[in-house]
TITOR-63121 format. One line per 4 residues: their letters; for each residue x, y negated, z negated of N, C-alpha, C. Coordinates in steps of 0.1 Angstrom, whole numbers. Layout:
A> X/Y/Z/X/Y/Z/X/Y/Z | ...
END
This chain:
MQTG> -363/75/122/-354/84/115/-340/83/120 | -330/82/111/-316/80/115/-310/94/119 | -302/94/129/-295/106/133/-282/106/125 | -274/117/126/-262/118/119/-252/108/124
NSLE> -252/105/137/-242/95/142/-245/81/137 | -258/78/136/-262/64/132/-259/63/117 | -261/74/109/-257/73/95/-242/71/93 | -234/78/102/-220/77/101/-215/63/105
LNKN> -222/57/115/-219/43/119/-222/33/108 | -234/35/101/-237/26/90/-227/28/78 | -223/40/76/-214/42/65/-200/35/68 | -196/37/80/-183/30/84/-184/15/84
YIIV> -196/9/88/-198/-5/87/-198/-10/73 | -204/-2/63/-204/-6/49/-189/-6/44 | -182/4/47/-168/5/42/-160/-6/47 | -161/-9/61/-153/-20/66/-157/-34/60
TISL> -170/-36/57/-175/-48/51/-170/-50/37 | -170/-39/29/-165/-39/16/-150/-42/16 | -143/-36/25/-128/-38/25/-125/-52/29 | -132/-58/38/-130/-72/42/-132/-81/30
IINM> -143/-79/22/-147/-87/11/-136/-86/0 | -131/-74/-3/-121/-72/-13/-108/-79/-9 | -104/-79/4/-91/-84/8/-92/-98/13 | -104/-104/12/-106/-117/19/-96/-128/14
DKNL> -94/-129/2/-86/-141/-4/-72/-137/-6 | -68/-125/-3/-54/-120/-6/-45/-124/6 | -33/-129/4/-23/-131/14/-10/-127/9 | -7/-114/9/5/-109/4/17/-114/11
FKDK> 16/-116/24/27/-121/32/31/-135/27 | 22/-144/26/25/-157/22/30/-157/8 | 24/-150/-1/28/-149/-15/43/-145/-16 | 46/-135/-9/60/-130/-10/70/-140/-5
LENN> 67/-146/7/76/-156/13/78/-168/4 | 66/-173/-2/67/-185/-10/74/-182/-23 | 74/-170/-27/81/-166/-40/95/-161/-37 | 100/-164/-24/114/-160/-20/117/-146/-21
EFVY> 107/-137/-19/109/-123/-18/112/-120/-3 | 121/-110/-1/125/-106/13/114/-98/19 | 110/-102/31/98/-95/37/102/-88/50 | 94/-78/53/96/-71/66/83/-72/74
TSEV> 84/-76/86/72/-76/95/75/-68/107 | 65/-63/114/67/-56/126/55/-59/136 | 55/-53/147/45/-56/157/36/-44/160 | 23/-48/163/13/-38/168/8/-44/181
SPER> 8/-36/191/3/-40/204/-10/-33/207 | -22/-39/207/-35/-33/209/-34/-25/223 | -43/-16/224/-44/-8/236/-51/-15/248 | -48/-10/260/-56/-15/271/-69/-6/271
GTDL> -78/-9/262/-90/-1/260/-95/-3/246 | -104/6/242/-110/4/229/-105/13/218 | -95/22/221/-89/31/212/-81/24/201 | -85/27/188/-78/21/177/-69/31/170
SKIK> -68/43/175/-61/53/167/-46/51/166 | -40/45/176/-26/42/176/-23/32/165 | -31/22/164/-29/12/153/-30/18/139 | -40/27/138/-43/34/125/-31/42/121
IILK> -25/49/131/-14/58/128/-1/50/124 | 1/39/131/13/30/128/11/24/114 | -1/20/111/-4/13/98/-2/23/87 | -8/35/89/-7/46/78/8/49/75
SLKD> 16/50/85/30/54/83/39/43/78 | 35/30/80/44/19/77/39/9/67 | 26/9/63/21/-2/55/27/-3/41 | 33/8/36/41/7/24/55/2/25
KITA> 59/0/38/73/-5/40/72/-19/47 | 62/-22/54/61/-34/62/51/-44/55 | 55/-56/53/46/-66/46/35/-70/54 | 37/-73/67/26/-78/76/29/-73/90
FNVT> 18/-72/98/19/-67/111/15/-78/121 | 24/-82/130/20/-91/141/11/-83/151 | 0/-90/154/-9/-83/164/-8/-91/177 | -2/-85/187/2/-93/199/-11/-97/207
DNQG> -10/-108/214/-21/-114/222/-18/-113/237 | -23/-102/243/-20/-100/257/-5/-101/260 | 2/-93/253/17/-94/253/23/-93/267 | 32/-101/271/38/-101/284/28/-104/295
ANMK> 17/-111/292/7/-114/301/0/-102/306 | 0/-91/298/-8/-79/302/-20/-78/294 | -31/-75/301/-45/-75/294/-46/-63/284 | -49/-67/272/-51/-57/261/-63/-61/253
MSSL> -67/-52/244/-78/-56/234/-73/-69/227 | -83/-77/223/-80/-90/217/-73/-88/204 | -63/-98/202/-56/-98/189/-66/-100/177 | -76/-108/179/-86/-111/169/-93/-98/164
AASI> -97/-90/173/-104/-78/170/-95/-68/163 | -83/-67/168/-73/-57/162/-69/-62/148 | -68/-76/146/-64/-81/133/-75/-78/123 | -87/-80/127/-98/-77/117/-98/-62/114
YIKS> -95/-54/123/-95/-39/121/-84/-36/111 | -72/-42/113/-60/-40/104/-64/-44/90 | -70/-56/89/-74/-61/76/-84/-51/69 | -93/-46/77/-103/-37/71/-98/-24/66
IGGE> -86/-19/71/-81/-7/66/-69/-9/56 | -68/-21/51/-58/-24/41/-45/-30/45 | -44/-34/58/-31/-40/62/-32/-55/62 | -20/-61/63/-19/-76/64/-15/-80/78
PIFQ> -25/-86/86/-22/-89/99/-17/-104/101 | -9/-105/111/-5/-119/116/-11/-120/129 | -21/-128/130/-29/-130/142/-22/-139/152 | -18/-133/163/-11/-141/173/-21/-148/182
QTCR> -18/-161/186/-26/-168/195/-17/-175/206 | -19/-172/218/-12/-178/229/-21/-188/236 | -15/-199/241/-22/-210/248/-24/-207/263 | -19/-196/267/-20/-192/281/-34/-190/286
DRNR> -42/-183/277/-55/-177/281/-67/-185/277 | -66/-195/268/-77/-201/263/-75/-216/262 | -86/-224/264/-85/-238/262/-86/-242/247 | -85/-254/244/-84/-258/230/-97/-255/222
MALE> -109/-255/229/-121/-252/223/-122/-237/219 | -118/-229/229/-118/-214/226/-108/-211/215 | -97/-217/215/-87/-214/204/-92/-218/191 | -98/-230/190/-104/-234/177/-115/-224/173
SDLL> -123/-220/182/-135/-211/179/-130/-198/173 | -119/-192/180/-114/-179/175/-107/-181/161 | -101/-192/159/-94/-195/146/-105/-195/135 | -116/-202/138/-127/-203/128/-132/-189/125
GASA> -134/-181/135/-139/-167/133/-129/-159/125 | -116/-160/129/-106/-152/121/-106/-156/107 | -106/-169/104/-106/-173/90/-118/-169/82 | -130/-169/89/-142/-165/82/-142/-150/78
LGIN> -134/-142/85/-133/-128/82/-120/-124/75 | -114/-134/69/-102/-131/60/-89/-130/66 | -87/-135/79/-74/-135/85/-68/-148/82 | -56/-148/75/-50/-160/70/-36/-163/75
NVLT> -31/-154/83/-17/-157/89/-19/-158/104 | -13/-168/110/-13/-169/125/0/-173/130 | 3/-167/142/16/-171/149/12/-177/162 | 17/-190/164/13/-198/175/23/-196/186
LTGD> 19/-193/198/27/-191/210/22/-198/222 | 31/-204/230/26/-209/243/22/-198/252 | 30/-187/253/26/-175/260/34/-174/273 | 38/-161/276/45/-158/288/36/-161/301
YITF> 43/-165/311/36/-169/323/29/-157/330 | 17/-160/336/9/-150/342/16/-140/352 | 26/-146/359/33/-138/369/41/-126/363 | 43/-126/350/51/-115/343/42/-103/341
GDHK> 28/-105/342/19/-95/337/12/-87/348 | 1/-81/344/-7/-72/353/-19/-78/359 | -22/-91/356/-33/-98/362/-27/-111/369 | -20/-109/380/-12/-119/386/-21/-130/393
HAKP> -33/-127/395/-42/-136/402/-51/-144/391 | -49/-141/379/-56/-148/368/-51/-163/368 | -60/-172/364/-56/-186/363/-51/-189/349 | -39/-193/347/-34/-197/334/-40/-210/329
VYDI> -42/-211/316/-49/-223/311/-39/-233/306 | -31/-230/296/-21/-240/291/-27/-254/289 | -39/-254/283/-45/-267/280/-37/-275/270 | -31/-267/261/-22/-273/251/-10/-263/249
DSVN> 0/-268/242/12/-259/239/12/-255/224 | 22/-247/220/22/-242/207/24/-253/196 | 31/-264/200/32/-275/190/18/-281/188 | 10/-284/199/-4/-289/197/-12/-279/189
LIEI> -10/-266/191/-18/-256/184/-15/-257/169 | -3/-258/166/1/-260/151/-7/-272/145 | -7/-283/152/-13/-295/148/-28/-293/146 | -34/-285/155/-49/-282/154/-51/-274/142
IKGL> -43/-263/140/-45/-255/128/-43/-262/115 | -34/-271/115/-32/-279/103/-44/-288/100 | -50/-293/111/-63/-300/109/-74/-291/104 | -76/-279/110/-86/-270/105/-84/-267/90
NSGY> -72/-266/86/-69/-263/72/-73/-275/63 | -74/-287/69/-78/-299/62/-93/-301/63 | -100/-293/71/-114/-294/72/-120/-301/84 | -111/-303/94/-115/-311/106/-111/-304/119
DMNG> -119/-305/129/-114/-300/142/-106/-311/148 | -100/-308/161/-90/-317/166/-96/-330/171 | -110/-331/171/-116/-344/175/-120/-351/162 | -117/-346/150/-120/-353/138/-133/-350/132
NHLN> -140/-340/138/-153/-336/133/-152/-328/121 | -160/-330/111/-159/-323/98/-164/-309/100 | -157/-300/93/-160/-285/94/-169/-282/82 | -178/-273/84/-186/-267/73/-179/-255/69
GKTD> -168/-257/61/-159/-246/56/-146/-247/64 | -135/-251/56/-122/-252/63/-115/-239/63 | -104/-238/71/-96/-226/71/-84/-227/61 | -77/-216/60/-66/-215/50/-55/-207/57
FYIG> -50/-212/68/-40/-204/76/-26/-207/71 | -18/-197/70/-3/-198/69/2/-198/83 | 9/-209/87/11/-211/101/25/-208/105 | 26/-199/115/39/-195/120/41/-199/135
AAVN> 54/-198/139/58/-201/153/70/-193/156 | 74/-193/169/86/-186/174/97/-195/177 | 109/-190/176/121/-198/179/132/-188/185 | 140/-192/194/150/-184/199/164/-189/195
PESN> 170/-183/185/183/-188/179/195/-185/188 | 193/-177/199/204/-174/207/203/-180/221 | 194/-190/222/191/-197/234/204/-204/238 | 207/-204/251/219/-211/256/214/-220/268
PLEP> 215/-234/267/219/-241/255/209/-241/243 | 214/-243/231/206/-242/219/198/-255/216 | 203/-266/221/198/-279/217/183/-280/220 | 178/-276/232/163/-277/235/155/-269/225
QLMK> 160/-258/221/153/-249/211/152/-257/197 | 163/-263/194/164/-270/181/154/-282/181 | 153/-289/192/143/-300/194/129/-295/192 | 125/-284/198/112/-278/197/110/-273/183
FEKK> 120/-267/177/119/-262/163/116/-273/154 | 122/-284/155/119/-296/147/105/-301/149 | 101/-302/161/87/-306/164/77/-297/158 | 79/-284/158/70/-275/151/70/-276/136
IKAG> 81/-279/130/81/-282/116/73/-294/113 | 75/-305/120/68/-318/118/53/-316/120 | 49/-307/129/35/-304/132/28/-297/121 | 36/-290/113/30/-283/101/33/-268/100
CNFF> 43/-263/107/47/-249/107/52/-245/93 | 48/-233/88/53/-228/75/64/-218/77 | 64/-210/87/74/-199/89/77/-197/104 | 89/-192/106/93/-189/120/97/-174/121
QTQA> 93/-168/132/98/-155/135/107/-157/148 | 119/-152/147/128/-154/159/127/-144/169 | 132/-147/181/134/-137/192/144/-128/187 | 146/-117/193/156/-106/189/170/-112/189
VFSV> 176/-109/178/190/-114/175/200/-102/177 | 210/-104/185/220/-94/188/234/-98/184 | 236/-111/181/249/-116/177/248/-125/164 | 254/-120/154/254/-127/141/261/-140/143
ENFE> 272/-140/151/280/-152/154/271/-163/160 | 263/-159/171/255/-169/177/244/-174/168 | 239/-165/159/229/-169/150/234/-180/140 | 247/-179/137/253/-188/127/251/-203/131
KFYN> 251/-206/144/249/-219/149/235/-224/145 | 226/-216/147/212/-219/144/210/-221/129 | 217/-211/121/216/-212/107/222/-225/101 | 233/-229/107/239/-242/102/230/-254/104
YYKN> 221/-253/114/211/-263/116/199/-263/107 | 193/-251/105/181/-250/97/183/-248/82 | 195/-246/77/196/-243/63/193/-254/54 | 192/-266/60/188/-278/51/173/-279/50
YNNI> 165/-272/58/151/-272/57/147/-262/46 | 147/-266/34/145/-257/23/131/-250/23 | 121/-257/27/107/-251/26/103/-243/38 | 111/-242/48/108/-234/60/114/-220/59
KIIA> 105/-210/61/109/-196/60/113/-190/74 | 124/-184/75/129/-178/87/130/-163/87 | 123/-157/96/123/-142/97/130/-138/110 | 141/-131/108/149/-128/120/144/-116/128
GIFI> 144/-118/141/139/-107/149/150/-97/151 | 147/-84/149/156/-73/151/150/-63/161 | 156/-60/172/151/-51/182/159/-38/181 | 152/-27/179/158/-13/179/159/-8/193
LKSA> 171/-8/198/174/-3/212/175/12/212 | 168/19/222/169/33/222/178/39/233 | 183/30/242/192/34/252/199/22/259 | 210/25/266/216/14/274/207/10/285
KVAR> 199/19/291/190/15/301/180/4/297 | 175/6/285/165/-4/279/173/-18/277 | 185/-17/273/193/-29/270/195/-37/284 | 199/-29/294/201/-36/307/188/-42/313
FMNK> 177/-34/311/164/-39/315/160/-52/308 | 162/-53/295/159/-65/288/168/-77/292 | 181/-74/294/190/-85/299/185/-90/313 | 180/-82/321/176/-86/335/162/-92/335
NIPG> 153/-88/327/139/-91/329/132/-100/318 | 139/-101/306/132/-108/295/140/-121/293 | 133/-133/296/139/-146/295/144/-148/280 | 156/-154/279/160/-158/265/167/-146/258
IYIP> 168/-134/264/174/-123/257/188/-121/263 | 198/-119/255/211/-115/260/217/-105/250 | 219/-93/255/225/-82/247/239/-81/251 | 249/-83/242/263/-83/246/267/-70/253
QSIV> 276/-70/262/281/-59/269/286/-48/260 | 292/-53/249/298/-43/239/287/-34/233 | 275/-40/231/264/-32/226/259/-22/237 | 258/-27/249/254/-18/260/264/-6/262
DELE> 277/-9/261/287/1/262/286/11/251 | 283/6/239/282/15/227/271/25/229 | 260/20/234/248/29/236/251/38/248 | 258/33/258/261/42/270/270/53/266
NSKD> 279/51/257/289/61/253/284/70/242 | 272/68/237/268/76/225/261/89/229 | 264/99/221/257/112/223/243/112/218 | 240/102/209/226/101/204/223/86/204
PLKT> 218/81/216/216/66/218/207/60/208 | 196/67/204/186/61/195/192/60/181 | 200/70/177/207/69/164/216/57/164 | 224/56/175/233/45/176/226/31/176
GIEI> 214/31/183/206/19/184/201/14/170 | 197/24/162/193/21/148/205/16/140 | 217/22/142/229/17/135/233/3/139 | 232/0/152/235/-13/157/225/-23/151
SARV> 212/-21/151/203/-30/146/204/-32/131 | 208/-22/124/210/-23/109/223/-31/107 | 233/-30/115/245/-37/114/243/-52/116 | 235/-55/126/232/-69/129/223/-75/117
AKGL> 214/-67/113/205/-72/102/212/-74/89 | 222/-66/86/230/-68/74/238/-81/75 | 242/-85/87/250/-97/89/241/-109/87 | 228/-107/89/218/-119/88/211/-120/74
KNKV> 212/-109/66/204/-108/54/205/-120/45 | 216/-126/42/218/-137/33/214/-150/39 | 210/-150/52/207/-163/59/192/-164/62 | 185/-154/59/170/-154/63/161/-149/52
NGLH> 148/-151/54/138/-147/44/132/-134/47 | 136/-128/58/130/-115/61/134/-110/75 | 130/-98/79/133/-93/92/120/-90/99 | 119/-93/112/108/-89/121/113/-78/130
IMAF> 109/-66/127/114/-54/134/106/-50/146 | 112/-50/158/106/-47/170/111/-33/175 | 101/-24/176/105/-10/180/94/-4/189 | 92/-10/200/81/-7/209/81/8/213
GIED> 71/15/210/70/29/213/78/38/205 | 87/33/196/95/41/187/93/37/173 | 81/33/169/78/28/156/82/38/145 | 82/51/148/86/61/138/101/60/135
SIPN> 109/52/142/123/49/139/125/39/128 | 114/31/125/116/20/116/120/24/102 | 114/35/96/119/40/83/134/43/83 | 139/49/94/154/52/95/162/39/95
FLKN> 157/29/103/163/16/103/164/10/89 | 153/10/82/152/4/69/162/11/59 | 163/24/61/172/32/52/186/28/55 | 190/26/68/203/22/72/206/8/67
FEEE> 196/-1/68/198/-15/64/199/-17/49 | 192/-9/42/192/-11/27/203/-3/20 | 211/5/28/222/12/22/233/2/18 | 240/4/7/251/-4/3/263/-2/13
E> 269/-13/17/281/-12/26/293/-8/18
END
């Protein structure tokens, strides 16, 4: 005899299964980008635990505004619920996930295995990352893997899409991933980033999401390089700053990030730093709009500010 709890679990299982089947072949994110529609992506960081309520709240409030949600993979080398599990959950409740995979925590066999599982359950967008080094995170005695890097991972995924694993073994059912990677357009010097960018394109990358951009002028140099790659989609990273303290912390602790002193001062002198931070991010985004295919909006812990950012961004100047 089934108890009330077991009946409820069975009901939830059936609902999730039906949702996955209905959404299995849809890829709104890819369709929009390939049809040259401007997209918005954002990030969801799974909890350090099993609670999915935060993801559900974020998705409920933003899914009509955000095209797809990046699901971070032990972000900053901090242990969290797996990106694969959270991506499947987002798909089951009607969202479009971008499954992040870092090379730091898994060898090539484990990466391939997770990719096959993700594809079998209708996850079709993937962002390939080499991964932050272990010493940045909360498990400093863990052994980093780095069996391969993000370029190798792109090559592997391209092979899986063709029906073969990286050793040339035939797959019983191929994947259909839309392959993404990261790039830092404000890197100084920029040349090493451009070399890696080109390698990722040759490996089979379809779209790029950039690190946070704070200077339209600096981005222009990157734009002049990639504008001839007509088939590559670029989604510019926009970080919503809530205070000068956060800006200074990022400058000090996050590699590859440089927030101009003028922005730090603007936040420092503001009576409402979050409002000013939203205005700054919208100003930068407007300067990038005609150079990119979309915006990747980062608002860690202040996701409820994203609608205000979009309102500012979409206002006529």
